[in-house]
One Martini backbone bead per residue (centre of mass of N, CA, C, O) as a GRO file, in nm:
protein
  200
    1MET     BB    1  -1.473   1.178   0.795
    2SER     BB    2  -1.443   0.934   0.995
    3PHE     BB    3  -1.350   0.834   1.300
    4ASN     BB    4  -1.179   0.584   1.215
    5THR     BB    5  -1.012   0.729   0.996
    6LYS     BB    6  -0.870   0.921   1.190
    7ILE     BB    7  -0.735   0.708   1.365
    8VAL     BB    8  -0.577   0.561   1.143
    9THR     BB    9  -0.417   0.805   1.042
   10THR     BB   10  -0.280   0.873   1.309
   11TYR     BB   11  -0.128   0.611   1.351
   12ALA     BB   12   0.030   0.601   1.084
   13LYS     BB   13   0.173   0.878   1.113
   14SER     BB   14   0.310   0.826   1.387
   15LEU     BB   15   0.470   0.579   1.310
   16PHE     BB   16   0.626   0.705   1.078
   17GLN     BB   17   0.758   0.948   1.227
   18ASN     BB   18   0.906   0.787   1.449
   19LEU     BB   19   1.084   0.622   1.249
   20LYS     BB   20   1.202   0.854   1.075
   21ASN     BB   21   1.322   1.034   1.333
   22SER     BB   22   1.440   0.743   1.472
   23PRO     BB   23   1.720   0.612   1.431
   24THR     BB   24   1.895   0.338   1.433
   25LYS     BB   25   2.185   0.177   1.428
   26GLU     BB   26   2.138   0.037   1.153
   27SER     BB   27   2.032   0.301   0.993
   28ALA     BB   28   2.307   0.470   1.015
   29LYS     BB   29   2.445   0.272   0.780
   30ASP     BB   30   2.346   0.353   0.493
   31PHE     BB   31   2.060   0.267   0.416
   32LYS     BB   32   1.957   0.176   0.081
   33VAL     BB   33   1.703   0.272  -0.160
   34SER     BB   34   1.658   0.252  -0.481
   35LYS     BB   35   1.576   0.405  -0.755
   36ILE     BB   36   1.486   0.349  -1.077
   37THR     BB   37   1.572   0.641  -1.229
   38ALA     BB   38   1.759   0.754  -1.038
   39ASN     BB   39   2.087   0.820  -0.941
   40GLU     BB   40   1.998   0.863  -0.679
   41SER     BB   41   1.942   0.794  -0.333
   42THR     BB   42   1.729   0.698  -0.073
   43VAL     BB   43   1.700   0.725   0.265
   44LEU     BB   44   1.595   0.445   0.453
   45VAL     BB   45   1.453   0.318   0.712
   46PRO     BB   46   1.441  -0.010   0.783
   47ASP     BB   47   1.197  -0.006   0.979
   48LEU     BB   48   0.987   0.082   0.773
   49LEU     BB   49   1.000  -0.175   0.594
   50ILE     BB   50   0.956  -0.388   0.813
   51LEU     BB   51   0.688  -0.277   0.922
   52ALA     BB   52   0.534  -0.296   0.658
   53GLU     BB   53   0.556  -0.604   0.635
   54GLU     BB   54   0.420  -0.675   0.901
   55LEU     BB   55   0.150  -0.541   0.840
   56ILE     BB   56   0.089  -0.712   0.586
   57LEU     BB   57   0.086  -0.989   0.728
   58ILE     BB   58  -0.134  -0.931   0.935
   59ARG     BB   59  -0.349  -0.849   0.733
   60ALA     BB   60  -0.360  -1.113   0.571
   61ILE     BB   61  -0.462  -1.285   0.806
   62LEU     BB   62  -0.718  -1.116   0.885
   63ILE     BB   63  -0.856  -1.133   0.583
   64SER     BB   64  -0.837  -1.452   0.511
   65SER     BB   65  -0.995  -1.504   0.786
   66LYS     BB   66  -1.309  -1.510   0.893
   67LYS     BB   67  -1.275  -1.598   1.187
   68LEU     BB   68  -1.059  -1.386   1.262
   69LYS     BB   69  -1.217  -1.136   1.183
   70ASN     BB   70  -1.452  -1.189   1.387
   71PHE     BB   71  -1.281  -1.195   1.641
   72PHE     BB   72  -1.172  -0.895   1.619
   73LYS     BB   73  -1.477  -0.766   1.609
   74ASN     BB   74  -1.532  -0.893   1.883
   75PRO     BB   75  -1.604  -0.754   2.202
   76THR     BB   76  -1.595  -1.018   2.393
   77TYR     BB   77  -1.307  -1.013   2.335
   78SER     BB   78  -1.010  -0.957   2.440
   79GLU     BB   79  -0.728  -0.785   2.368
   80GLN     BB   80  -0.530  -0.994   2.479
   81GLN     BB   81  -0.624  -1.229   2.300
   82LYS     BB   82  -0.555  -1.089   2.032
   83LEU     BB   83  -0.256  -1.044   2.088
   84ASP     BB   84  -0.179  -1.342   2.137
   85ILE     BB   85  -0.239  -1.434   1.851
   86ILE     BB   86  -0.035  -1.261   1.702
   87LEU     BB   87   0.219  -1.359   1.870
   88THR     BB   88   0.181  -1.657   1.781
   89LEU     BB   89   0.194  -1.615   1.470
   90PHE     BB   90   0.428  -1.372   1.540
   91PRO     BB   91   0.717  -1.415   1.718
   92GLY     BB   92   0.926  -1.212   1.528
   93LEU     BB   93   0.868  -0.940   1.613
   94THR     BB   94   0.930  -0.635   1.658
   95VAL     BB   95   0.951  -0.411   1.905
   96THR     BB   96   0.785  -0.192   1.767
   97MET     BB   97   0.537  -0.366   1.707
   98LYS     BB   98   0.477  -0.459   1.993
   99SER     BB   99   0.431  -0.174   2.103
  100PHE     BB  100   0.202  -0.098   1.912
  101LEU     BB  101   0.009  -0.329   1.995
  102LYS     BB  102  -0.015  -0.236   2.293
  103VAL     BB  103  -0.149   0.030   2.231
  104LEU     BB  104  -0.397  -0.088   2.088
  105LYS     BB  105  -0.491  -0.256   2.327
  106GLU     BB  106  -0.533  -0.021   2.536
  107ARG     BB  107  -0.748   0.119   2.307
  108ASN     BB  108  -0.920  -0.089   2.143
  109HIS     BB  109  -0.760  -0.116   1.820
  110LEU     BB  110  -0.696  -0.399   1.678
  111MET     BB  111  -0.926  -0.394   1.450
  112LEU     BB  112  -0.744  -0.162   1.276
  113LEU     BB  113  -0.492  -0.297   1.136
  114SER     BB  114  -0.566  -0.306   0.834
  115GLU     BB  115  -0.603   0.003   0.796
  116ILE     BB  116  -0.323   0.086   0.898
  117SER     BB  117  -0.164  -0.062   0.684
  118ASP     BB  118  -0.273   0.087   0.438
  119GLU     BB  119  -0.192   0.375   0.530
  120PHE     BB  120   0.111   0.328   0.573
  121ASN     BB  121   0.167   0.241   0.272
  122LYS     BB  122   0.083   0.510   0.148
  123ILE     BB  123   0.294   0.684   0.290
  124LEU     BB  124   0.542   0.527   0.187
  125LEU     BB  125   0.492   0.574  -0.116
  126LYS     BB  126   0.507   0.881  -0.101
  127PHE     BB  127   0.796   0.896   0.016
  128LYS     BB  128   0.912   0.720  -0.241
  129GLN     BB  129   0.763   0.814  -0.502
  130SER     BB  130   0.516   0.618  -0.544
  131THR     BB  131   0.300   0.444  -0.788
  132LYS     BB  132  -0.008   0.304  -0.840
  133VAL     BB  133  -0.075   0.122  -1.146
  134LYS     BB  134  -0.349   0.062  -1.364
  135ILE     BB  135  -0.358  -0.142  -1.660
  136ILE     BB  136  -0.586  -0.159  -1.937
  137VAL     BB  137  -0.593  -0.410  -2.189
  138ALA     BB  138  -0.658  -0.606  -2.481
  139SER     BB  139  -0.349  -0.685  -2.485
  140PRO     BB  140  -0.049  -0.781  -2.451
  141LEU     BB  141   0.247  -0.655  -2.372
  142GLU     BB  142   0.526  -0.556  -2.492
  143GLU     BB  143   0.836  -0.507  -2.376
  144ASN     BB  144   0.906  -0.229  -2.521
  145ILE     BB  145   0.634  -0.094  -2.449
  146GLY     BB  146   0.650  -0.113  -2.140
  147THR     BB  147   0.888   0.084  -2.104
  148THR     BB  148   0.751   0.327  -2.230
  149VAL     BB  149   0.509   0.336  -2.038
  150LEU     BB  150   0.668   0.372  -1.776
  151ASN     BB  151   0.804   0.643  -1.848
  152SER     BB  152   0.532   0.793  -1.891
  153LEU     BB  153   0.412   0.742  -1.606
  154LYS     BB  154   0.626   0.899  -1.448
  155THR     BB  155   0.547   1.171  -1.574
  156VAL     BB  156   0.241   1.179  -1.513
  157THR     BB  157   0.279   1.107  -1.186
  158ASN     BB  158   0.541   1.218  -1.059
  159SER     BB  159   0.748   0.965  -1.045
  160THR     BB  160   1.013   0.724  -0.960
  161GLU     BB  161   0.789   0.496  -0.913
  162ILE     BB  162   0.635   0.196  -1.048
  163ILE     BB  163   0.339   0.010  -0.972
  164LEU     BB  164   0.241  -0.247  -1.181
  165LYS     BB  165  -0.088  -0.328  -1.306
  166THR     BB  166  -0.220  -0.582  -1.514
  167ALA     BB  167  -0.499  -0.586  -1.744
  168TYR     BB  168  -0.742  -0.780  -1.931
  169ASN     BB  169  -0.976  -0.636  -2.194
  170PRO     BB  170  -1.123  -0.708  -2.494
  171LYS     BB  171  -1.372  -0.500  -2.487
  172ILE     BB  172  -1.191  -0.232  -2.557
  173LEU     BB  173  -1.020  -0.331  -2.838
  174GLY     BB  174  -0.829  -0.082  -2.745
  175GLY     BB  175  -0.591   0.057  -2.590
  176LEU     BB  176  -0.644   0.229  -2.266
  177ILE     BB  177  -0.652   0.205  -1.898
  178LEU     BB  178  -0.606   0.429  -1.629
  179GLU     BB  179  -0.512   0.383  -1.272
  180TYR     BB  180  -0.460   0.655  -1.032
  181ASN     BB  181  -0.509   0.832  -0.762
  182SER     BB  182  -0.824   0.846  -0.840
  183VAL     BB  183  -0.756   0.806  -1.149
  184ALA     BB  184  -0.916   0.804  -1.481
  185VAL     BB  185  -0.799   0.688  -1.806
  186ASP     BB  186  -0.980   0.678  -2.117
  187ALA     BB  187  -0.811   0.522  -2.416
  188SER     BB  188  -1.031   0.369  -2.570
  189ILE     BB  189  -1.214   0.248  -2.833
  190LEU     BB  190  -1.484   0.217  -2.692
  191LYS     BB  191  -1.505   0.515  -2.610
  192GLU     BB  192  -1.497   0.633  -2.896
  193PHE     BB  193  -1.749   0.487  -3.001
  194SER     BB  194  -1.948   0.601  -2.792
  195LEU     BB  195  -1.905   0.896  -2.872
  196PHE     BB  196  -1.984   0.868  -3.170
  197PHE     BB  197  -2.279   0.752  -3.122
  198ASN     BB  198  -2.378   0.997  -2.950
  199GLU     BB  199  -2.358   1.206  -3.194
  200ILE     BB  200  -2.573   1.060  -3.397
   0.00000   0.00000   0.00000
């Protein structure tokens, strides 16, 4: 684990724990986000979700503009200039986010915002018991098959919610390839053929 990775993880975990453990007045009013399959719902602090969205928006701006990305990585520009740009682009940020950005500015870590956003959202997905799954198939899924696959994926990944991304690759001929949590399951016909020809 590199030095920057440790810093990013520490920031993301600290931010998550502070928001999770200190509910605001609004979050005390039983704000609930329901799970897809469970009958009960989990209480999430609204600030967690709002902050996650703010981080995603800031990250999107920082990675979509090459000029802005280079500006944030350039140490010749002051951290105050970098903070001013973020606050100009996003004038309606929450007090929590503004405070967090000031902490990053004081420690010269504003350039790590994209990585902190990614890590924070991973922590939030784990907290919500959600799993991002990529499924690669040879042809589009039918609607009734998709529901069956989703229910099976929830069991396989031990999750209550699946965020599914579908990709089509006719070269696999049939079957499917699953990718989730750094796991890849190749159940394609192409894989079977390659195993068969290797045995011959």
